[in-house]
N, C-alpha and C positions, 0 to 999 in steps of 0.2 A: 503493500499499500504507500503511495508516494504521500510525502508530506505535504501540507497545504502552501500555497506560493506567499511569499513576503508582499503586503501589499506595497504599492508603489501608486503616490499621488500625481497622476499625469498633470493636475493644474500647475503642481509644484514642480516637475518636470518642465513645463513649456517656460516658466518664470525663469527658472535654471541656465534654461537654454538661450534665454533672450540677454540675460545678464552675462553669457559667455561663458559658463561652465562646461567642462567637458565631459566626455561621458562616464569616463573612470569616477569622474568626482559625483558625478550624480548617481552612480550605483554604488558608490560608496555611501552616500547618504542614505540610502535606503537599504544598504545592506545586503545589495545582493552581487552576484559575481559579475564581471564586465560580460561574459558571454550571457547569461541570464536577462541583462538587462539590452543587449542587444538583441535577443530573441523575442523578449516582451514588446519593446518597443518597436520593434518592425511588423508587429501582429497588431499593436495598438494603431498606429498611423499609417501602415501599409506603403509604409517607404524608408529609408534607411536614415540614420541617425546624423548623419553629414549635411544629406540633402535638407531635412528639415532644421537643421540648427542653422545653415545659411540663410533660409529664409526668415527664422525666428530672430537671430541675431540683428539682423537688419532691421525687423520691426522692434526691437528693445531699442537699438538707438536711435529710431525715429520718437518712441514713446518716452524716452530720455529728452530729448531735444524737446518737444512740445512742452512736458512738465516743467522744464527749466523756463521756456519762454514763457510759458502761463504762469509760473511765479513771479518771475520779472514784472510782467505786466499787471500782476494783482499787488504791485508796491514793493517788492523785496528789495531793497537798496542794493544789496551785496551781488545779489544776482543781475539787477540791471548793470552795476559796473563791471562785474565778470563777464557778461556776453557782451557789453560794447568793447570790453577788451580783446576778446575772443573774437569776435565775429566782426567786429569795426575797425581792429587795431588800435584802438584808443590808449591814449596812456598818461599816467599823470604830468602835468606839466612840470616842466623842468624846475621851476620854482619851489614846487612841493616837495622836491627831494632834498637831499641834506646840502643846502646852501645855505652859510652862515654869512651874516652881515658881521662888519670889522666889531662894531659894539659886541657882539655874540661871542666872537672869537677872545675877546679881553676878558669877557665875565668865565668863560671857558678856561682860560688861562689862571685866571684867579681863583676859582675854586679847585684847579689840581694842584694848583702850589698850597693851599690851605689843607686839601687832602696829604698832601706827601708831609706837611709840616706836623698834620696830627699821627701821621703813620710813623714818623720820626720819634715823637712824644712818646707816642703808645711803645714803642720797640725799648724805648731807654728806660720807661718806668717798670716794665716786665724785666729787664737786666736789673734792676735795682731790688726790685723785688726778691727774685732769685738769687740775688747774692746775698741779702739780709736772712734768707731762710738757710744759705748755708752756716751762717755764723752759729 
């Protein structure tokens, strides 16, 4: 008597294929051998895995593109910026990058000097503490 076959959720298989998962990955997810998966797949869809995957992968890419666009049009500022950069080649203006005014550079230099001085002071205090512990 043959043991009952393990269930395969075909809706999940389709989603995984749209996402680009391999047959081995999908078979592992359902805990079936790759041979069993291919056999049951061919029976369920009346075609081979590679043929169906090519179709579904393209559909998955289209679905993803549509959902991103829909989210952007729904007001997602992050998605609008991302799609603008990817699809339209937009970039942040040069001034938005790390260009500092001379005043900014002076402030940064003063802060750097203060931090260096504080670091030296801490090092000196630590050495005094350590030498007093030795006595």
